N, C-alpha and C positions, 0 to 999 in steps of 0.2 A: 947850812939850815937844820933848826932844831926840829924832833917830829916831838910832838906832844901826845899822852894818850888820858884819854878823859874815862872816868871810871864814873858811869852815870848810875846812879842807886836808886832806883824808884818809889815813889810813895807809897805807890799801891801795889798789891800783889792779889794774884788770883788765887783763889781759895778754894772754894768749889764749886758745883752745879750739882744741879740731879737732871739723871739723865733717864726719858722714861723708856721703855723696853717693854717687848712682847713677853719674855722670860727673863726674871735679873738674875736666878741663875744661871743660864748661858750666857748672857752677858758680860756677867763677871768672870766668869768662864774663861771669854775670848781676850777681855781686857787685862786677866792674869797672865793668861798663857803666850799668847800674839805677842803683845804689848810690854809684858815683864810687869805689869802693875802689880803692887801688894793686896792680897786680899785682907781685908780686916771684918768679916763677919757680917753681923745684922746688925743695925741698929734704928729702932722707929718703923719699923716694916721695911725697909730698904738695903740693900747691900753695896757697902762703902769696899772701895778699892783706892787704895794710896798711888797716883801718880807720881812724885817726889815729897822731899820734906815738906813742903811747902802747900803741898796740893791733893785734893781728894773727888773722888766721884761718888756720888751717891745714887745708884741704880735701881729704879723702883719700877713693878709690873704698871704696866699705863693703865689699866682699866681696874684698878682696884687701891684702895687705902685714904686716910686720910689726905695722902699728898698729891693726890690725881688731877684734883684741878687748883690751878691757880698757886702753885707753890714750885716753877719752875723758875729760874731766876738763876743770875749772876751774882758771886759772890767775892769779894775783896779783900783783902785783910789790910790794918795801916796798925801804927804807932799811935798812941790814943791824940798825940799833939795834931798831928791830919786827921785822925775822927773827929776831934773836936771842932776843926776847922770847916771838914765836910759839914757836920751839921748845924753849923752856924752862916753857912752858905745857903744851904736847903732853905733857912728861916728868912734867912735875908731875900732871898727871889724867891719865893712864897710858894716853893714845891712841897707839897705833903710829903708828908712822911710818917711813917711808924714804928711802934716796937715790934711786929710780928707780921711774917709774909700773908698771913688772913686779913690782917688791918693796916697795910700798906701807908695809910691815910689819916690815921689817928691824932698824926701829931704829937706821941709820946716819945719820948726819947728811953734809951736803954736804961733798962732797969736789973737788978738780981734775980729778978723773977722771970724774966725774959732774957738768960742768956741763952745765946743758939749755940748748935755745934758747927764746930769747924774744922778745919786743917791740923787745928795746932789743941783741938778740944773745945772748952767752951769758951764767948768770950762775949762781950758788949755788942750789941748790932742794933742796925737803924735799917731800913727796908724803904725804899722810894721808887719811883718808876721814870723811867728815861721819856723823851718826847714821843719815841714812837709807843710805848707802854711797856716795854720790856722790864720785867722786875729786877732790881737792883739789889746787896745789900753788903753794906761797909760792915766789918770787924775789925774788935781791937780785943788783942787778949792780955 
């Protein structure tokens, strides 16, 4: 009897999320010292910590900054082919999407002006909501 080993390569990877905290500096220290994540400094008012080569966490003070309302989301990254397939499925399904977390229903796709920051730098991005209302982001680098 032969044994087969299948390698499953996912088409989507978890890229980043924004985590609200009472104190982003204390939270960053926790993730760095307890979980061993790499501190990356601050970007756009948030502290970044790298979980692994493909995933970062953005830590923000929960009651301040432009990101305090509506920006909490789950971001996934993929290759350009899968990215284009997802946008086509959103269009075909009539699911509203947008080019920015503030406008996840403006029916605009990614553009050079709306490149988003993710775990691997800046990339093309589209935002939309799942049936429960959770904000999702798909990136391609």
